[in-house]
N, C-alpha and C positions, 0 to 999 in steps of 0.2 A: 626689087631690092628692099630688104628689110630695114626699118628705122633703127638707129642704135638704142640700145637698152637705157631707159632713163636713169639719171643719177640718183643714186640711193642715199637717203639722208637720215641722219640722227638728229633729232630736235630735243634740246634740253633747256628747260625753264622751269622754275619752281611754281609758276602760276599756271594752273590748268587752262584758264580762259585765254591767256596769252598763247599757250601751245595750240589751242584749238583754232585761233584766228590765224596763227602763222601757218598752221597746217592747211587751212583752207586756201591761203595764197599759194603754197607750194603745190599742193596736190591738184590745184586747178591748171597747172602747166604739164603738157604732155611729156616734156623731158625731165621732169622732176618728180620724185615720190618719197614721201616719208615712210620709212621702214621701221623706225623704232622712236620712242619718246622716253625722256627721263625727267625726274623732278629735281635732282640734285646732282652734284659732280660726281659723287661716287657711283650712282646708278648710271650715269652717262657713260663711265669707263666700263662699267659691266655690260651695258647694252652694246657698246662699241666692240667689245671682245666678242660678244656673241653674234652680232649681225655684220661686222666688218663693213660699215658703210663707206661709200666714196667720199662723203662730206658730213662733217659734224657742226651744226649750227648751235653754238653755246651762248646762253646768258651769262653775264658776269656774276651777279649777285645771286649765288644759290647756296643751299645749306651743305654741310659736311665738307665739299670741296667747292671752291669758286670756279667759274668758268675758266679763269686764267690758270689756276692750278690744274683743273682737269686737261686743259690744252697742253700743258707741259707734259703731263703724264702720257697723254694720247700721242703727242709727237714722239715720244720714245717708244711706246708700246706698239703703235700702228702708223709708222712714218708714211704709208701711202694713203691714209685718210686725211683728207684736206680739211681745214678748219676755218670757220667763219664766226666771228664774235657779232652777236646781236644784243644791243644793250640800250638802256635809257640814258647812259652817262656820256655826255658830250665832254670828255674829259681827257686832257693830253696825257696825264700820267697812265691812265688805263689803256689809252691808244697805243702808247710806246711799249707798254708792258704785253699787250696782246700781240703785237708783232715779234717781240722777244720770246714769247711763249710758243711761237710757231703758227700763229693765224695768218692766213692769206688776205683777210679783209675785216673791215669794222663798219658794221651798220647801225644806225640809230633806230630805235623802235618806232620813234615818232614819225619816221619816213619809211617805215618797212614795206607798206604797200606800194611805194614807188621804187624803192631801191633793191629790196631783197632778192627778187628773182634774177635780175641782171647781175647782182653780186655773187649768186650761186653759180651762174653760167661763167662769169669771168674767172671765178676761182678754180672752176673745172678746165678752164682753158689754160690755167697756169699763169693768170694774171692777176695782179693784186686789185683789190677793190677798197677804195677809202672815200668816205664822203668829203664834200670840198673842205670844210673846216679842218679835217684831219690833214688833207694834203698841204694846206697852208702851214699848219703846225709842224708838219714833218720838214717842210723846206727851211722854215725859219729856224727850227731847232738845230738842224745840221749845218747850216749857214753860221749860226752863232758858235757851234762847236769848232767848226773849221776856222773861223776868224781868231777864236781865243786859243787855239791849239789845245783844246781839251778833249778827252774821251767821254763816254757815257759813264755816269757815276755807278759804282758798285751797290748793289742792294745791302742794306743793314743786316739782313737775316737770310739764312739758306731757304731754299725751297721747301725742304723738310721741316724747318723750324716754323716757316709760314703756315704749312698744313696744321701743324700742332697748335700754333697760336689761334687759328680760326676755330679748331675743335674745342679747345679749352675755353674760348670766349663763348661758344654755343652752349657751354654747361656740361660737356662730356667729361666723365671721370678718366683717370689715367688708365684704368682697366679697359673702358669702352674705347678710348682712342688707340690703344695697344691692338685690340680686335680689329678696328677699322683699317689700321695701317699695317697690320701683321708684323709688329714689333713687340718687344717686351715692355711691361710697365716700367722697369727700371729705365729703359732707353727713353720712354717718354718723359719720366721725372728729370733725366739728365738734360734733354732738350729744353724742358720748361725752365729749369734753373739757368741754362745759357741764355734763354730769351730774357729772363729777368735782368741778368747781369748785363747783356749787350744793350738792352733798352733803357737801363736804368730805372727799372720799375720794381714796385715792392710785392704785389700779390696779383690774385686772379682778377680782381676788380679793375686794377690798373691795366692789366693785359686786355681785358674786355674793352675798356674805354680806347686803348690804343688801336685795337682791332676795328672798332667803329670808325675811328679817324682816318684810317688808311683804307677804308672801303672793304675790309674783308667780311664784315657782317653789317646788317641794317640795324639801326637803333630801334 
């Protein structure tokens, strides 16, 4: 009787050394194999469309599109591809956003050698994988919401506005952003004006500072 085919994995992280180390962990397992790598969120989507992986392992802090932004796009474009977030951020906000973006698990890089393989297997079994601190955060958060009769707060900006905010903060021109997102430069300008109005900010520098503060780009 033949063994089942290994889980085909897309690995996305903007640090080549991290990708190399994670790949060694994953490729060392007989039931897991890395079939594609990406250095940013846009490349991750391109590689996913080309290779149709079973599982995408995405870093959060990447250029052009963050892992969370890429996860949202991937969930829509390839719903059969499961998603796992691998990050250095032990952060409740990112954890909840990862779940909302379609991720099945959240693994800290600091314990990747211990948790990542089991997280991949759990995700492919259809089970969520959360590190212990995240489990506690999830339970306390929803208990608080239930006790107070509140629902999850809405995001201040739309997913598209968030994409444009990140690209503006990275220094891309409206023309470049239009090319990356396949929209017109006028649409980019309209979104940028909406961002400034919604967030009460004045210019590109203020947008960049805001993007750093909310974790869209690294300082």
